[in-house]
VEXSE-444657 format. One record per residue (C-alpha): z, x, y; chain; residue in one letter. Coordinates in pm, 1 decimal. Each point is the difference from the previous one (the first is absolute). Layout:
<nodes>
NODE          w          u          v   chain   resn
NODE          Z          X          Y       A      A
...
</nodes>
This chain:
<nodes>
NODE          w          u          v   chain   resn
NODE     -359.5     5940.5     1377.9       A      M
NODE       73.4     -339.4      -41.8       A      P
NODE       74.5     -208.8      300.8       A      S
NODE      338.2     -110.6      152.8       A      T
NODE     -106.1     -369.8     -123.6       A      E
NODE     -108.6       64.6     -344.5       A      S
NODE      352.5      201.2      -38.1       A      L
NODE      160.2     -303.1      116.9       A      R
NODE     -162.9     -207.2     -249.1       A      C
NODE       93.1      226.4     -282.2       A      S
NODE      295.7      -35.6     -199.9       A      G
NODE      269.7     -321.9       49.8       A      P
NODE       -9.3     -111.5      330.1       A      S
NODE       98.3     -322.9      197.2       A      I
NODE     -330.3       47.0      173.5       A      L
NODE     -203.2     -118.2     -293.8       A      F
NODE     -130.3     -304.4      197.7       A      L
NODE      -87.2      217.8      275.2       A      R
NODE     -194.7      237.5     -283.0       A      C
NODE     -161.6     -266.1      -85.6       A      Y
NODE     -134.6     -123.2      293.3       A      L
NODE     -130.1      380.0       83.0       A      I
NODE     -349.3      -42.0     -173.7       A      S
NODE     -124.4     -282.1      222.2       A      S
NODE      204.4       62.1      313.6       A      L
NODE       74.7      256.9      244.4       A      S
NODE      350.5      163.0       76.6       A      P
NODE       -3.4     -230.3      327.2       A      G
NODE     -141.1     -323.8     -115.1       A      S
NODE      248.4       27.5     -331.4       A      I
NODE      324.6       27.5      220.1       A      R
NODE     -119.0     -312.0      202.5       A      L
NODE      -99.5     -200.7     -302.2       A      V
NODE      302.7       83.3     -213.9       A      L
NODE      209.6      -72.9      343.7       A      V
NODE     -140.4     -335.6       64.6       A      A
NODE        7.1     -103.6     -365.4       A      A
NODE      356.4       70.2      -38.3       A      G
NODE      125.7     -139.8      278.9       A      V
NODE     -205.5     -346.6      -60.5       A      A
NODE      139.9       20.1     -362.0       A      S
NODE      361.0      -17.7      164.3       A      L
NODE     -101.5     -392.7       -3.4       A      S
NODE       22.6       52.7     -361.3       A      G
NODE      314.9      174.1       18.4       A      L
NODE      155.8     -281.1      207.1       A      M
NODE     -137.9     -277.6     -190.1       A      L
NODE      171.5      118.4     -297.4       A      G
NODE      308.1       94.3      144.5       A      Y
NODE       48.7     -382.9      125.2       A      E
NODE     -109.7     -105.4     -365.8       A      I
NODE      308.6      242.2     -127.9       A      G
NODE      253.4     -114.0      224.1       A      I
NODE      -16.8     -390.8      -34.7       A      T
NODE      185.1        0.0     -329.4       A      S
NODE      289.2      238.9      106.8       A      G
NODE       48.6     -174.3      314.2       A      V
NODE      -21.3     -308.8     -113.7       A      L
NODE      326.3       98.0     -236.4       A      L
NODE      182.0      101.5      306.8       A      Q
NODE      -80.6     -351.1      224.0       A      L
NODE       26.9     -244.4     -247.8       A      R
NODE      371.4      105.2      -36.6       A      G
NODE       49.2       61.4      399.0       A      L
NODE     -173.7     -337.3       53.3       A      L
NODE       91.4     -194.0     -296.5       A      S
NODE     -373.8      -93.6      -12.7       A      L
NODE     -104.0     -310.8     -245.5       A      S
NODE     -280.8       78.7     -212.0       A      C
NODE     -242.5     -140.4      221.0       A      R
NODE      126.6      199.8      285.6       A      E
NODE      -55.3      327.0     -235.7       A      Q
NODE     -376.9     -143.8      -34.6       A      E
NODE      -51.2      -45.0      311.4       A      L
NODE      118.2      353.2      133.7       A      L
NODE     -208.5      166.1     -283.3       A      V
NODE     -317.5     -234.5       61.6       A      S
NODE       -5.2       28.2      388.6       A      S
NODE     -125.1      382.6      -41.8       A      Y
NODE     -318.4     -172.5     -222.2       A      L
NODE      -37.8     -296.6      264.2       A      L
NODE      -44.4      278.2      281.7       A      G
NODE     -243.2      196.5     -242.8       A      A
NODE     -207.8     -306.1      -72.0       A      L
NODE      -18.9     -142.6      365.7       A      L
NODE     -124.3      345.2      110.1       A      I
NODE     -225.4       24.8     -266.1       A      C
NODE     -164.6     -304.8       96.7       A      L
NODE      -41.1      128.8      374.4       A      A
NODE      -43.8      387.8     -106.3       A      G
NODE     -367.0       -8.3      -51.3       A      G
NODE      -72.6     -106.9      355.8       A      H
NODE      228.1      258.3      141.4       A      I
NODE     -120.3      248.0     -199.2       A      L
NODE     -336.1      -66.1       87.2       A      D
NODE       63.2      -85.8      345.6       A      R
NODE      197.2      296.8      107.0       A      Y
NODE      -37.2      254.1     -282.2       A      G
NODE      158.2      178.6     -250.2       A      R
NODE      211.0      222.6      211.5       A      R
NODE      120.4     -230.8      250.1       A      C
NODE      101.8     -228.5     -277.2       A      S
NODE      199.4      261.1     -150.5       A      L
NODE      189.4       63.4      351.4       A      L
NODE       71.8     -389.7       23.0       A      L
NODE      126.4      -22.7     -371.8       A      S
NODE      231.5      287.4       37.8       A      A
NODE      117.9     -177.5      331.9       A      A
NODE       99.5     -297.6     -203.7       A      L
NODE      162.7      167.2     -263.8       A      V
NODE      239.6      191.3      277.8       A      V
NODE       31.8     -305.8      215.0       A      G
NODE       99.3     -214.8     -344.9       A      G
NODE      228.4      269.2     -118.9       A      S
NODE      192.0       17.0      334.4       A      I
NODE       19.2     -392.1      -42.3       A      L
NODE      182.7       13.0     -337.9       A      L
NODE      216.7      264.3       88.6       A      I
NODE      135.1     -177.3      330.6       A      A
NODE      -29.8     -313.1     -229.8       A      A
NODE      311.9     -277.1       15.3       A      T
NODE     -124.4     -267.3     -190.7       A      S
NODE     -222.2      -83.7     -304.2       A      L
NODE     -249.6     -107.7      217.2       A      I
NODE      -17.6      300.8      179.6       A      A
NODE      -33.6      172.9     -350.6       A      L
NODE     -278.1     -175.7      -91.9       A      T
NODE     -202.1       -1.5      329.6       A      L
NODE       45.3      391.3      -28.9       A      G
NODE     -121.9       34.5     -369.6       A      R
NODE     -307.7     -241.1      129.9       A      V
NODE      -92.0      253.9      274.5       A      I
NODE       50.1      296.0     -211.9       A      V
NODE     -209.2     -192.5     -280.4       A      G
NODE     -273.3      -55.8      233.6       A      M
NODE      -13.8      389.3      113.0       A      G
NODE       -9.5      183.6     -336.2       A      T
NODE     -255.0     -273.7     -133.8       A      S
NODE     -253.6       74.3      300.5       A      L
NODE       73.7      366.4      -32.9       A      S
NODE      -64.5       -4.4     -403.7       A      G
NODE     -360.3     -146.4       92.7       A      T
NODE      -49.0      229.7      312.4       A      G
NODE       85.3      309.6     -183.3       A      A
NODE     -226.1      -41.3     -286.7       A      C
NODE     -296.5      -97.5      210.2       A      L
NODE       93.0      307.0      218.4       A      Y
NODE        1.3      266.6     -227.4       A      I
NODE     -285.6     -109.8     -188.0       A      A
NODE     -198.9       11.8      311.9       A      E
NODE      133.8      335.9      142.5       A      I
NODE      -38.7      166.8     -365.7       A      S
NODE     -288.5      175.8     -120.2       A      P
NODE     -188.1     -160.1     -296.1       A      M
NODE       80.6      235.6     -271.5       A      E
NODE      354.8      -25.9       97.0       A      R
NODE       39.0     -343.4       69.9       A      R
NODE      184.0     -134.9     -337.9       A      G
NODE      235.6      270.9       29.3       A      L
NODE      123.9      -49.9      379.3       A      L
NODE       20.8     -335.0      -53.3       A      V
NODE      244.8        0.1     -308.6       A      T
NODE      224.4      193.9      195.7       A      L
NODE       78.8     -355.4      175.8       A      Y
NODE       80.2     -124.3     -367.8       A      E
NODE      200.9      310.5      -59.2       A      F
NODE      212.6      -30.5      323.1       A      M
NODE       38.7     -398.2      -90.8       A      L
NODE      197.3       71.9     -308.7       A      V
NODE      208.7      291.5      149.2       A      V
NODE       66.4     -199.8      257.3       A      G
NODE      150.0     -265.8     -299.5       A      V
NODE      206.0      293.1     -131.8       A      M
NODE      135.7       80.7      360.3       A      L
NODE       77.2     -374.1       75.1       A      G
NODE      202.3      -21.0     -345.8       A      F
NODE      191.8      354.9       64.4       A      G
NODE       79.2      -90.2      347.6       A      C
NODE      152.7     -326.2      -70.5       A      S
NODE      211.1      153.8     -259.6       A      Y
NODE       96.2      239.9      256.6       A      A
NODE      111.3     -212.7      252.7       A      F
NODE      154.3     -269.6     -252.4       A      A
NODE      374.4       42.0       70.6       A      T
NODE      -34.1      126.2      348.6       A      L
NODE      110.1     -233.1      311.8       A      P
NODE     -328.7     -126.4      167.3       A      Y
NODE     -190.4      146.1     -321.7       A      G
NODE     -274.5     -309.4       24.1       A      W
NODE      -26.6      143.2      351.5       A      T
NODE      -98.6      337.7      -69.4       A      Y
NODE     -214.3     -112.7     -295.9       A      T
NODE     -233.5     -184.1      214.0       A      F
NODE       16.3      239.2      287.8       A      G
NODE     -110.7      299.4     -176.9       A      L
NODE     -380.3     -136.1       -8.7       A      V
NODE       14.5       49.4      370.5       A      I
NODE      -57.8      359.3       -8.0       A      A
NODE     -327.9       20.2     -198.1       A      P
NODE     -135.3     -277.3      251.2       A      A
NODE       94.2      201.5      320.3       A      L
NODE     -168.6      292.7     -171.5       A      L
NODE     -295.9     -169.3      -98.5       A      Q
NODE       -5.8     -148.8      346.7       A      I
NODE       20.4      352.7      167.9       A      G
NODE     -289.4      170.5     -224.1       A      V
NODE     -235.9     -292.4       -0.4       A      L
NODE      -57.7       15.8      386.3       A      V
NODE     -159.2      336.8      -46.2       A      F
NODE     -211.8      -85.1     -287.0       A      L
NODE     -335.1     -111.8       -1.0       A      P
NODE     -120.7     -339.9      -27.3       A      P
NODE     -218.8     -104.0     -339.8       A      S
NODE     -380.0      109.2       53.0       A      P
NODE      -76.9     -343.0     -170.9       A      R
NODE      175.4     -190.5      246.1       A      F
NODE     -172.3      164.0      290.0       A      L
NODE     -347.1      -71.5     -157.2       A      V
NODE       90.9     -370.8      -27.1       A      S
NODE      123.4        4.2      358.2       A      Q
NODE     -349.9      161.8      110.0       A      G
NODE      192.1      350.5       90.9       A      K
NODE     -280.5      168.2     -213.6       A      V
NODE       54.7      336.6      227.8       A      E
NODE      392.8        9.3      -37.5       A      Q
NODE      -36.5      -41.6     -371.3       A      A
NODE     -236.4      304.5      -19.4       A      R
NODE      276.6      200.3      181.5       A      I
NODE      273.3     -124.1     -218.6       A      V
NODE     -227.7       78.2     -341.2       A      L
NODE      -55.8      330.7      139.1       A      A
NODE      391.4       54.7       35.4       A      R
NODE       65.0     -140.0     -371.6       A      L
NODE     -283.8      158.8     -142.6       A      R
NODE        1.9      362.1      135.0       A      G
NODE     -283.8      -43.1      226.7       A      G
NODE     -287.0       22.5     -238.0       A      V
NODE     -265.9     -180.6      174.3       A      Q
NODE     -195.2     -109.8     -271.4       A      E
NODE      300.4     -163.3     -203.6       A      H
NODE       79.0     -196.3      303.7       A      V
NODE     -294.4     -145.1       56.5       A      E
NODE      -60.6      -69.5     -361.7       A      K
NODE      347.9     -196.1      -10.8       A      E
NODE      -33.8     -153.5      350.2       A      L
NODE     -347.4     -148.9     -146.7       A      A
NODE      161.5     -127.8     -324.3       A      A
NODE      269.0     -146.7      185.8       A      I
NODE     -254.6     -183.3      225.3       A      S
NODE     -188.7     -136.5     -300.8       A      T
NODE      315.7     -143.5     -153.5       A      G
NODE      125.2     -152.7      314.4       A      L
NODE     -363.9     -214.2        7.0       A      K
NODE       40.3      -90.2     -373.4       A      E
NODE      323.2     -143.3       50.4       A      E
NODE     -116.1     -183.0      304.0       A      S
NODE     -293.6     -216.2     -209.7       A      E
NODE      323.3     -127.8     -211.5       A      H
NODE      215.0     -276.4      144.1       A      S
NODE      352.3      -70.9      -97.5       A      F
NODE      -74.0     -313.4     -176.5       A      L
NODE     -238.5      158.3     -226.1       A      E
NODE      342.2      137.2     -200.8       A      V
NODE       -2.9     -354.2     -147.9       A      F
NODE     -352.5      -36.7      -72.4       A      S
NODE     -165.2       24.3     -380.1       A      T
NODE     -245.4      252.0      140.8       A      K
NODE       40.5      314.9     -183.0       A      A
NODE      266.7     -163.1     -196.7       A      N
NODE      216.4       74.5      298.9       A      L
NODE      256.5     -290.2      -51.8       A      R
NODE       11.4      118.2     -381.2       A      S
NODE       96.0      327.2      159.1       A      R
NODE      250.0     -140.6      232.5       A      L
NODE      169.3     -191.1     -260.0       A      L
NODE       29.8      328.6     -208.2       A      T
NODE      202.7      129.5      266.5       A      G
NODE      208.6     -274.7      133.4       A      V
NODE       83.9      -42.5     -389.6       A      T
NODE       96.1      383.2      -32.1       A      L
NODE      219.1       14.3      335.9       A      V
NODE      186.4     -354.1     -125.1       A      F
NODE       77.7      165.5     -326.0       A      L
NODE      111.4      314.8      138.8       A      Q
NODE      272.8     -202.7      188.9       A      Q
NODE       53.3     -244.9     -279.0       A      A
NODE       87.6      278.9     -221.9       A      T
NODE      329.4       14.5      179.0       A      G
NODE      -22.7      357.2      168.5       A      Q
NODE      100.5     -166.2      351.2       A      P
NODE      316.5     -113.6     -117.8       A      N
NODE      113.6      239.8     -229.6       A      I
NODE      -22.6      269.0      298.0       A      L
NODE      134.3     -234.2      283.8       A      S
NODE      288.8     -164.3     -233.9       A      Y
NODE       33.9      337.9     -206.3       A      A
NODE      330.3       74.4      125.4       A      S
NODE      184.1     -359.0      -26.6       A      P
NODE     -194.8       -3.1     -368.8       A      L
NODE      161.1      344.3     -133.4       A      L
NODE      326.3     -159.8      140.0       A      R
NODE      -57.6     -273.0     -232.2       A      S
NODE      -59.1      180.5     -309.5       A      V
NODE      338.3      212.0       30.9       A      G
NODE      -24.2      234.1      293.8       A      F
NODE      366.9      -56.2       98.1       A      N
NODE      -38.0       64.3      404.3       A      S
NODE     -256.4      -22.8      253.6       A      D
NODE      -21.4      380.9       17.6       A      A
NODE      -60.7       37.1     -355.0       A      A
NODE     -292.4     -251.2      -21.5       A      A
NODE     -146.1      161.3      317.4       A      T
NODE      -25.3      325.2     -134.0       A      L
NODE     -121.5     -121.0     -322.6       A      A
NODE     -271.5     -212.4      202.9       A      S
NODE     -119.6      368.3      145.9       A      T
NODE     -100.0       91.9     -309.1       A      G
NODE     -279.0     -261.4       36.3       A      F
NODE     -128.7      204.9      312.3       A      G
NODE       14.6      344.8     -213.8       A      V
NODE     -219.9     -162.2     -301.4       A      V
NODE     -235.3     -165.4      226.0       A      K
NODE      -81.8      365.5      178.1       A      V
NODE      -37.5      145.7     -337.0       A      V
NODE     -184.3     -271.5     -127.6       A      G
NODE     -296.8       -4.0      279.9       A      T
NODE      -65.8      364.9      -65.7       A      I
NODE     -189.9      -29.2     -316.5       A      P
NODE     -183.2     -336.9       93.1       A      A
NODE     -102.6      206.3      308.4       A      V
NODE     -124.2      282.2     -178.3       A      L
NODE     -157.6     -145.5     -316.5       A      L
NODE     -162.4     -328.3      143.1       A      V
NODE     -325.9      154.8       14.0       A      D
NODE       -5.5       81.5     -311.7       A      S
NODE      166.6     -272.1     -205.1       A      V
NODE      -93.3     -280.1      178.6       A      G
NODE      207.9     -274.7      202.2       A      P
NODE      -75.2     -263.5     -255.8       A      K
NODE      162.5      201.7     -281.9       A      S
NODE      311.4       45.3      225.1       A      F
NODE       -7.7     -330.0       70.8       A      L
NODE       18.8     -109.5     -387.7       A      C
NODE      268.3      279.1     -108.4       A      G
NODE      205.9      -80.7      303.6       A      G
NODE       -4.2     -400.6      -65.6       A      A
NODE      137.6       86.9     -353.2       A      V
NODE      251.9      243.5       66.9       A      A
NODE      109.2     -244.0      311.3       A      M
NODE       14.9     -303.9     -256.0       A      G
NODE      217.2      200.4     -277.5       A      I
NODE      264.7       99.0      250.2       A      S
NODE        6.7     -340.0      141.7       A      L
NODE       97.8     -154.6     -337.9       A      L
NODE      245.5      282.4      -59.3       A      A
NODE      175.2      -50.6      336.7       A      L
NODE      -27.3     -405.5      -85.4       A      G
NODE      197.3       87.2     -353.4       A      A
NODE      243.5      216.0      127.6       A      L
NODE       68.9     -238.5      278.5       A      T
NODE       77.2     -286.3     -223.5       A      L
NODE      263.8      225.7     -192.6       A      Q
NODE      135.1      108.6      321.8       A      S
NODE       42.5     -373.5      103.8       A      H
NODE     -137.7       94.1      342.6       A      T
NODE        0.2     -281.3      231.5       A      N
NODE     -141.2     -146.5      324.4       A      L
NODE      363.9       17.2      184.8       A      T
NODE        6.5      386.8      -57.6       A      S
NODE     -339.4       40.4      138.3       A      L
NODE       24.6     -248.4      296.9       A      C
NODE      357.6       40.0      138.6       A      K
NODE      202.1      297.0       39.7       A      S
NODE      242.9      109.0     -200.7       A      H
NODE      274.9       84.4      308.5       A      T
NODE      198.5     -318.5       34.3       A      I
NODE      122.3       71.3      319.9       A      I
NODE     -140.3      215.2      317.0       A      N
NODE      281.0      101.5      243.3       A      H
NODE     -175.7       56.7      336.1       A      T
NODE       87.7        5.7      371.3       A      H
NODE     -267.4     -161.8      268.5       A      A
NODE        3.7      211.3      304.3       A      P
NODE      100.9     -354.0      208.9       A      W
NODE      333.8      -59.1     -242.6       A      D
NODE      271.6      227.5      -97.4       A      L
NODE      103.7     -226.5     -266.6       A      N
NODE     -113.9       91.1     -371.8       A      E
NODE     -233.1     -231.0     -135.7       A      T
NODE     -146.1     -105.2     -336.6       A      S
NODE     -341.2      -64.2     -150.5       A      I
NODE      -13.6     -271.3     -235.2       A      G
NODE     -256.5      -43.6     -238.3       A      L
NODE      -83.9     -331.2      126.3       A      E
NODE       -8.0       -3.9      372.2       A      N
NODE     -302.3      143.2       61.8       A      S
NODE     -212.9     -134.3      306.5       A      D
NODE     -355.7      140.6       61.5       A      I
NODE       -8.2      -89.3      379.4       A      Y
NODE      354.1      122.4       70.7       A      S
NODE       78.2      298.8     -228.6       A      T
NODE      114.4      270.0      144.3       A      D
NODE       21.6      346.0     -100.8       A      L
NODE      328.4      161.3      -57.3       A      P
NODE        0.4      314.8      219.3       A      Y
NODE      311.1      168.8      -83.0       A      Q
NODE      -53.8       13.9     -383.8       A      W
NODE      276.3      138.8     -148.5       A      N
NODE     -145.5      272.8     -255.6       A      S
NODE      344.3       95.5     -176.1       A      E
NODE      101.6     -392.4      -59.3       A      E
NODE     -351.2      -54.5     -158.5       A      S
NODE       -6.8      274.5     -227.6       A      Q
NODE      369.9      -75.1     -103.4       A      R
NODE     -105.6     -345.8      -50.3       A      T
NODE     -351.2       88.6     -221.7       A      N
NODE      264.3      225.4     -203.3       A      R
NODE      206.2     -304.7      -59.7       A      E
NODE     -321.1     -156.0      -80.5       A      D
NODE      -99.2      201.6     -235.9       A      D
NODE      221.6     -102.8     -251.8       A      G
NODE      -37.5     -366.1       37.6       A      I
NODE     -194.1     -187.3     -230.4       A      L
NODE      -99.7     -363.3      150.7       A      E
NODE       21.4     -264.6     -242.3       A      S
NODE     -226.2     -296.8      117.4       A      I
NODE      -24.6     -359.4     -246.1       A      G
NODE      168.0      208.7     -299.0       A      G
NODE     -211.2      309.9       -6.5       A      R
NODE       35.9      359.5      147.9       A      T
NODE     -225.8      163.3      230.5       A      Y
NODE      -12.4      339.1      161.6       A      G
NODE      115.8      218.2     -273.7       A      G
NODE     -223.2       89.1     -278.0       A      G
NODE       46.2      344.6     -224.3       A      S
NODE     -131.7      325.9      136.9       A      S
NODE     -261.0        6.7     -235.7       A      L
NODE     -164.9     -326.6      120.6       A      L
NODE       37.5      104.6      349.0       A      K
NODE     -205.6      321.9      -64.2       A      W
NODE     -230.5     -108.0     -192.6       A      A
NODE      -83.9     -310.2      238.7       A      S
NODE      -47.0      294.8      285.0       A      L
NODE     -259.1      201.4     -265.4       A      I
NODE     -193.5     -351.8       -8.6       A      S
NODE        1.9      -23.7      349.8       A      L
NODE     -121.6      369.8       65.2       A      L
NODE     -242.5      -33.4     -300.0       A      V
NODE     -120.8     -336.7      198.8       A      Y
NODE      -24.5      178.9      342.3       A      V
NODE     -182.8      290.1     -133.5       A      A
NODE     -266.7     -194.3     -200.5       A      A
NODE      -90.0     -173.6      319.5       A      F
NODE       21.2      304.3      182.9       A      S
NODE     -257.8      156.5     -191.0       A      I
NODE     -250.5     -324.1      -34.9       A      S
NODE       32.3     -293.1      216.6       A      L
NODE      149.3      161.9      294.5       A      G
NODE     -288.2      242.9       64.9       A      P
NODE     -282.5     -139.1     -236.2       A      M
NODE      -42.2     -329.1      166.2       A      V
NODE     -126.9      156.7      340.9       A      Y
NODE     -227.2      203.2     -210.8       A      V
NODE     -132.5     -279.0     -141.6       A      V
NODE      -31.7     -223.1      314.2       A      L
NODE     -201.1      326.3      147.3       A      S
NODE     -234.6      -56.8     -245.4       A      E
NODE     -103.6     -321.8     -100.5       A      I
NODE     -111.7     -118.8      354.0       A      F
NODE     -315.6      102.0      162.5       A      P
NODE        7.9      262.3      301.5       A      M
NODE      -97.9     -264.1      267.1       A      G
NODE      269.0     -269.5      -48.7       A      I
NODE      265.1      255.3     -160.0       A      R
NODE      232.7      -42.1      285.9       A      G
NODE      -26.9     -358.6       36.8       A      R
NODE       76.9      -71.9     -351.7       A      A
NODE      276.5      264.4      -10.9       A      V
NODE      181.2     -160.1      291.8       A      S
NODE      -45.1     -361.1     -195.2       A      V
NODE      165.1      160.3     -321.3       A      V
NODE      271.0      173.1      234.4       A      S
NODE       82.9     -364.0      144.8       A      A
NODE       50.2     -143.0     -348.0       A      V
NODE      169.3      307.4     -107.5       A      N
NODE      287.2      -20.0      281.7       A      W
NODE       13.0     -387.8      -43.2       A      A
NODE       34.1       11.0     -368.4       A      T
NODE      263.0      301.3       47.4       A      N
NODE      197.0     -262.3      285.9       A      L
NODE       23.9     -251.7     -226.6       A      L
NODE      108.4      153.5     -287.6       A      I
NODE      261.6      163.0      163.3       A      S
NODE      130.3     -310.2      179.1       A      M
NODE       70.5     -159.7     -314.6       A      T
NODE      105.5      282.3     -231.0       A      F
NODE      372.7      -41.3       12.5       A      L
NODE      -60.6     -433.7       27.2       A      T
NODE     -215.7       -1.0     -328.5       A      I
NODE      237.8      247.6     -179.5       A      T
NODE      307.1     -220.5       70.4       A      E
NODE     -201.0     -278.2     -184.6       A      K
NODE     -105.8      210.8     -299.5       A      I
NODE      219.8      283.4        3.7       A      G
NODE      -81.1      377.5       29.8       A      V
NODE     -114.8       44.2     -368.9       A      A
NODE     -255.5     -283.2       27.9       A      N
NODE     -140.0      165.3      332.1       A      M
NODE      -45.6      341.8     -196.3       A      M
NODE     -171.8     -192.0     -257.1       A      F
NODE     -195.1     -189.4      216.2       A      L
NODE     -126.3      334.4      207.5       A      Y
NODE      -98.5      151.9     -386.4       A      A
NODE     -219.2     -301.5      -60.8       A      A
NODE     -172.1       57.1      326.4       A      M
NODE      -44.3      376.2      -92.1       A      S
NODE     -189.6      -99.1     -348.3       A      F
NODE     -192.7     -283.6      226.9       A      V
NODE      -88.8      337.0      214.4       A      L
NODE     -101.5      188.8     -287.4       A      L
NODE     -231.9     -282.3     -149.7       A      V
NODE     -150.5      -28.6      345.4       A      F
NODE      -76.5      355.1       32.3       A      V
NODE     -179.4       27.6     -331.5       A      I
NODE     -202.1     -285.4       50.1       A      F
NODE      -90.5      -30.7      386.6       A      C
NODE       45.7      340.5      171.5       A      V
NODE     -279.2      209.5       -4.0       A      P
NODE       10.1      393.5     -146.8       A      E
NODE     -124.1      200.6      294.0       A      T
NODE       87.8      346.3     -144.5       A      K
NODE     -266.0      211.5       71.5       A      G
NODE     -249.9     -213.7      162.0       A      R
NODE      -71.6        3.0      363.8       A      T
NODE       41.3     -299.6      251.4       A      L
NODE     -361.8     -106.0      -18.4       A      E
NODE       23.5      -32.4     -375.8       A      E
NODE      323.7     -189.1       23.1       A      I
NODE     -130.0     -245.8      234.3       A      S
NODE     -320.9      -30.5     -182.9       A      K
NODE      174.9      -77.2     -293.8       A      E
NODE      201.3     -263.3      148.0       A      L
NODE     -241.8     -158.9      176.9       A      A
NODE     -180.2      -88.9     -311.7       A      K
NODE      296.2     -197.9     -189.8       A      K
</nodes>
């Protein structure tokens, strides 16, 4: 008679992941590993959610606060600034206090920053809240991946680590969806900011009962505690525990033999490898994905979606496409190889961006419709003033802008409906209109672009980074590359609206298309083929070049 576990594994079952781990773990350790990996992956959900809500919240707040281009860029980039700041100090926090404690700290930062955002009464408070949330989600991203990798059995480590990436794209989808759900409600942006508090509190509540990383315990000289934790995680098989404990000790000894400055040396071509990684993450940002996501709703508003709600709903498709696009990348990366995915994705991104640029020229899109709210006057009541006030497009003040806490939803929707039929004539040209065909063609081009990124640059860059550096120095090298990644993201997001104001939306899309083809050339000639090779073989080949 088949066992209970074999019956559970037969046929379609949502317990596929559990069944996949059966061969290497006992039932007790399966539950512990899955719970630990799932709770750590909530960090990916929160990071993706914060990325997904940016464009929808921006669309609401720019009208309420009459934000200028610079102020919109500040609000978007403040999140990235927080991520960059914690990235520079995150390595010390992770090594000094451990992965689990770092996750607890990061979740607390997310809760604190979100509360500040909900209670914010000025742009400065909003910016500070976004910085704190950015610090929390960035630190949790690094800590979660390390924690999952270090508690997972070797045979299933890749599968469990990709759970984080999957949760990230699910978070992006939820972020876009929640932005749409609360787009027309009074205080809608406060609900959108506040929803992330729930998974953060859940993560804190469960993490306190989970074991620390055995690798961290060994690094702190707590070998006996590490042995106990490994016994819980591996089902108590003493032979496996001792073997893994010895491997951890060997790996830590190897890392201690390398200094940080070796990352920049010519030894074993490490400088060349670092340059490859830095260029790859630079092109990941320079092809425009951060700005397309952060400014998705304003961009769609500009190409013919004639209300904030419609633009936000259309941008929700980006989140769905990211989830769908990530699945084949995860399933096929070992058989197809990251280099092939990168080449195919670069071509698809370039073509879709060229199409979007051409469509943008046809619809006469201008920065005015990207940067400013289509609602000319927003009627609001401040809690300290019973008289009705108007917020115009010109009276924005970064230091003293107060948020209207009694936003009239019915009035705002009425104004939006009136604006739907209005075409803005500026300088003798007409903006904000465009045929239905051009509108939907632009949306399809954007979705193809997002899908191409999600199946290539999104996950594959980090696969390549994990393979091109030798084990003893991999952590230090990836931390340098991550800092460059966040810094590039910050720089591009801070200047997107300003540059687009000077060169136009169409030329911006053409520039991103050109960078996609630069990426294609770089991948063909500079990124090694890693499919079917061990990490040792890859490192040995790169050391000779």
